[in-house]
Structures are given as C-alpha cells and as structure tokens.
C-alpha positions in Angstrom: -18.9 -34.9 83.5 -18.7 -31.7 85.6 -21.8 -29.5 85.7 -21.5 -25.8 86.4 -24.7 -24.7 88.2 -23.6 -21.1 88.4 -23.5 -20.7 84.6 -27.2 -19.9 84.4 -27.7 -16.7 86.3 -29.8 -13.6 85.8 -33.1 -12.0 86.4 -36.1 -12.3 84.1 -38.2 -9.2 83.5 -41.5 -9.1 85.3 -43.3 -7.4 82.4 -45.2 -9.8 80.1 -43.3 -10.7 76.9 -44.7 -10.1 73.4 -45.6 -13.2 71.4 -43.2 -14.2 68.7 -46.1 -14.2 66.2 -49.3 -12.3 66.3 -52.5 -14.4 65.9 -53.0 -13.0 62.3 -49.4 -14.0 61.4 -49.9 -17.5 62.9 -53.1 -18.0 60.9 -51.4 -16.8 57.7 -48.5 -19.3 58.3 -51.1 -22.1 58.7 -52.8 -21.0 55.4 -49.4 -21.1 53.6 -48.6 -24.5 55.0 -52.0 -25.9 53.8 -51.3 -24.3 50.4 -47.9 -26.0 50.3 -49.5 -29.3 51.1 -51.8 -28.9 48.1 -49.0 -27.8 45.7 -46.3 -30.2 46.8 -47.3 -33.9 46.3 -44.1 -35.2 47.9 -43.8 -36.3 51.5 -42.7 -32.8 52.4 -46.1 -31.5 51.3 -47.8 -34.0 53.4 -45.6 -33.0 56.4 -46.5 -29.4 55.8 -50.2 -30.3 56.0 -49.7 -32.3 59.2 -47.8 -29.4 60.7 -50.6 -27.0 59.6 -53.2 -29.1 61.3 -51.3 -29.4 64.5 -50.7 -25.6 64.6 -54.3 -24.8 63.7 -55.5 -26.8 66.7 -53.4 -24.6 69.0 -54.8 -21.3 67.7 -57.9 -19.8 69.3 -61.1 -20.1 67.3 -62.0 -17.0 65.3 -65.1 -15.2 66.4 
C-alpha cells in the first residue's frame, strides 16, 4: 500500500482553541446520562451510567 506523506500539510493556529463543551455543559451532559441510567433499565441505560461515571471523573471538582 502506498502512503502519501505530503497529504497532511498545513499550519495550526498558535492561539488556544476553545473547548468543544463548557464545563457547565459537560456537567449537564453527565447529569442527563445519570438520569437516563435511572429511567432506562436496559443495557443501554447501564452503559449511559458507566459513561457518565467515566466522564464525571475527568471533570474538575466543583468549588
């Protein structure tokens, strides 16, 4: 298989990028996932709870 190393070219901006979600939005998403876990008793609800736990661990603690 031939690889084209010149395909990826360009400059990245030096200015810091904005986060995809704000901290408040991320916390709200975690709350919704925990709510989904409680309302959906299927494996999807359990998966939502697991995802919420993993995401919550990555968020900074609230003051």
